[in-house]
N, C-alpha and C positions, 0 to 999 in steps of 0.2 A: 369879240372871241378870245382874246389874250387873256381875260380877267379869267375866264372859265379854265382854258386847255392847259395853263400853267402847272395846275395840279395833275391834270390829265399826262402831260409829260412824265412829270417824276414817279406816278405809280406804274405807266406803263415801263419805263426805264429800271426800277425795281420789280416787277413781275418778268421783266427777260432775265435779270442777273438770278432770280429765283427760280423760273422754269430751266436753267442752265443748273443751278444746284440740283434741282429735284431730278432730274434724271438719272445722277447718283444716290441720291439719298432716299432709304427704302422707309423711312421712318420721319413724317413730320408732325412738328408740332401745332397745337388749335392756330395759334397765330399766325403761322408761316401757312396753313392751310388754308384760312381766310383769307390771307394775303394773296393766294395763288389762285384762289377760287376769285376775288375782285378782279384780277388780271386777266382772267378769261373772259369775264362779262364785259370789262371794258373792251376789249379785243373783238367782242362780238358786236358789242353797241356801235364800233366803226364803221363796219360792214354795212354798203349803201349798195342800191340797187343799179348797174353802170346806164341803164335808159331811165332811171328815175334818181337824179343826186338830188339830195338834199338841200332844202334853201339853209342862209345862215342860221335863221331865226330855229329853223329844227335842228340844227349842228347842234347850237349852244343847249337848248332843252337837253337832246340826246345826251350830250358830255357833263351836263349839271345834274342829271339823272345818276350816270353812272357814278362821277368822282364825288357826291354827296352822298352813297351807298341807297339811293331808294331802289336800285334792282337786285341788292345783296340777297334778298328773300325769295328771287327767281330762279328758275333753271336756266341752264344757258338755252337751252330749244326755247321757253318762253319769252326771251328777251325782246327779240324782233316785236311779235304779236302784241307786248305789251306796251314798248314804243310806238308803235301804228296806232293802238286805243288812245293813249296818251296823248298821240298829236291831235287826232282829229276830236277828242274831246275839249284840248285846248282853242282849236280853232272853231268849234262851234257854239263854247259858252264863255270862252274868254276871249275873244279876237282882239282885244287889247293888248295881248302878249305881244304878239306879232308887231301891231301896229309900234309898240314902245320901243323895240330893237330895231325898227326899219329907219323909224324917223330918227332916232337918235345915236344908231350904229353902235351901242355901248349895253353891257348889261347894267342896266340902272337896279339902284335899290327896288325901285317900283317892280319891275320885270321878275325880281328874284321874290318879291312879295307877293305877287299873283301865284308863283308857283309855290311858295310856304305856304298860301291860303288852299291850296287844294293839298299839299303835303299834311296841313295838320302841326300840331306842338310837336309830333313823335315820329315823323318821317313817315306820313302816309300818303298814298295816292288813290283815288277813284279811276275807274277807268268807266269807258261806257258801254253800251252794247249787252247781250246776252250771253257772250262767251265765258269760259272759266276761268276767264280772267278777270272777271267784272265781280270783284271782292276787293276788301280791304287790303292793302299790303302794307303791312306796318315794318317796319323795316329793322328796329332798333328789337322789339320784341321777339321779331321774326328769327333775329340772329341767337338771340338767347335761347329761343327755343331750339332752335337749330344745336347750339352749342352743347343744350342740355341732351339732347337725343344721342350725340354723339357718344355721350358718355355712358 
């Protein structure tokens, strides 16, 4: 957990500072806006149901996807649904991911490889089911498209 959460602490601290600054600033540059948006998504990622807390394996998956930018192309309202579908997909199609983390108690290169296998070489995830999120989510390309659309 420490391996994955270290980056999360830093990004959330930066977000808190940026959030305080953004209250007084009316115009934010593109990089600042992107950092602010990621902080909002990370905050959304950390929300859990009080009656159904996540296991360590699911927490690691959640933090990893957020800190590595796989949710950057999603709207904040889509984050929870995406994570539920991704967790379900990995449970049914790649149960060894949870087995690796459960048995070793660490986020190994093998576990990361499983996630990267499903994220492809360009930061993509496929989700299961027939929902609107059953599409290719291309992080790096979507960021570029979003930035182009802003101008």
